[in-house]
N, C-alpha and C positions, 0 to 999 in steps of 0.2 A: 223330810230331810233328804238331801241329795248328797252324793259323794262324787268325787272326780272333777267337778267344776266348782267354781266358787259360789255362784248364785244365778238365779234366772227369774224372769217374770214371764208368766204364761198368760197370754191374752185370752185363751180359751176359758179358763176358770178365774181369771183376774186375780191370781195369787202370785206371791213371791215365794221362791224356794231358795233355801239357804243351806249350804253344805255344813255338815257338822265338823268338817276338817278344813275350814276356810283358811286358817293360819298355815296349815301344812301346804295347801295349794299355793298360797302366796310365797311361802318360804322357798318353794322350788324355783320361783322366778327371781326373787330378790330377798334374801334373808334379812336385809336391813329394814324392810318395811313392816315386819311383824311386830316390832316393839311399840308401835303407835297404838294407843288404846282405842283410837277412833277408826281402825281398819274395818271392823265389822259394820260400823255406822256408815262409813263411806260406801261399802259394798251394797248395803241394804238401801242407802239413800239413792244410789244409782238405779237400783231395781225399782224403787218407788218412783223415781223419775220416769221410768218406762210405764209404770202403772198410770201416772198422770197423763203421759202421752196416749196411752191406750184409751183411757176414759174420756179424753178430750178430742179424740179423733186424729191426733197427729200421727200415730202409728199406722192407722188405716190409710191416711193420705200418703204417707211415705211408701207403703206397700203398693198402692195403686199407681203412684208416680213411677215407682221402680218397674212395675209390670207394663205400664202403658207408654211412658215417655222415655225411659232409659233405653237407649239402643245398644249400649255396650256394657260389658261387665264392669268396666271402669266407672261408668255413670251410676250403675247399681250400687257399687261399693261406696261411692261418694254419698249417695242418699242414706245408706246405712250409717256411715260415719257421722253424718249430720244429726241423726237421731241419737247415736251413742254419745257424742260429745254434749248434746243437749241434756241427756240424762246425767252426765258428769256435772254440768252446770247446776242442774236442779238439786243434785246431791250436795253441792257446795252451799246452795241457799239453805237447805235443810240444816246442814252442819253449822252454818253461821247463826241460824235462828235458835239453836240449842247451845251455842258456845258458852254463853254466860252461865246458864243453869248447869252445864256440864263441867264448868271450870276449865275450859279449854285454854291451854297455854299458847303463847306465840310459837313456841317450839313445836307443839302438836299441829298447829296450822301449817307450818312449813312441812312437817312430816306428812300431812294429808296430801299436800301438793306433790311431794316426792313419791307417794304411793301412786298417785294418778299418772305421773310420768313413768314410773316403773312398769306400769301395765299397758303401755302403748304398744301398738302392733310392731313397731320397729325395735323397741327395747326388749320386748318379750322374746323375740326370736333372733335378736342380734343382727338384724338385716336393715341397716339404715336405708331409708328411701323405699321400703317395701310398701306396696299398696294393699292395705288390709281393710277390715270392715269396722274397726273401732277407733282408729286414729292414731297418729304418732304420739309418742309420749309428751313431747313439747306442747302439742295441741290439747291433749287430754288435761295436762297440767293447767294450761291457759284457761280452759273453760271451768275447771274446778275452782281455780283462784277467782275467776269472774264471779262465780256463785258465792264463794266464801266472803266476797267483799260486798255482797248485796242482800237485800231482803225482798227484792222485786223480780218476779220471773221474766219480765220483759227483757232483761239483760241476756237471757238464754236463747234468743232467736238465732239459732245456728243455721236456719234455712235461708237466711238472707246474708249470712257472713261470707266473706271472700273464700274461695276454694282453698287457698293456702292456710286458712285457719281451721280447716277440717280435714287436712291430709292425714 
């Protein structure tokens, strides 16, 4: 169990780590998002998305491309964002796949998308247009909603998406 951050995936031991205080961490950013019962599921779905990326070689390819092809910090950040929003999309697919069994309501689906937007690089720090490593709220929401509307991972190919969809 970790504290201070919400969750993370460690490629070294291929484990996901989840903060015991995840709701408190999110409440700091946006108190409105903590009422959604699927907040922990979204967070862990995102980290599981990274686990899928790690086990399929996507993360290694992203790191290699970042080290060998990316010439600027901006290009490295874009590669990071592509991996992060892909993990958002994969989390959406997971949540869609358990929606019926979990009795997810339409309101909770909207809330999941709102959580994704609330944790965008721009929305977290209140700096519209900031160039971060996870993506703007509107793009994180877009990719989460893309996953929520599908059961097939091919919709999550963020590495071929236009740059404006991964800002």
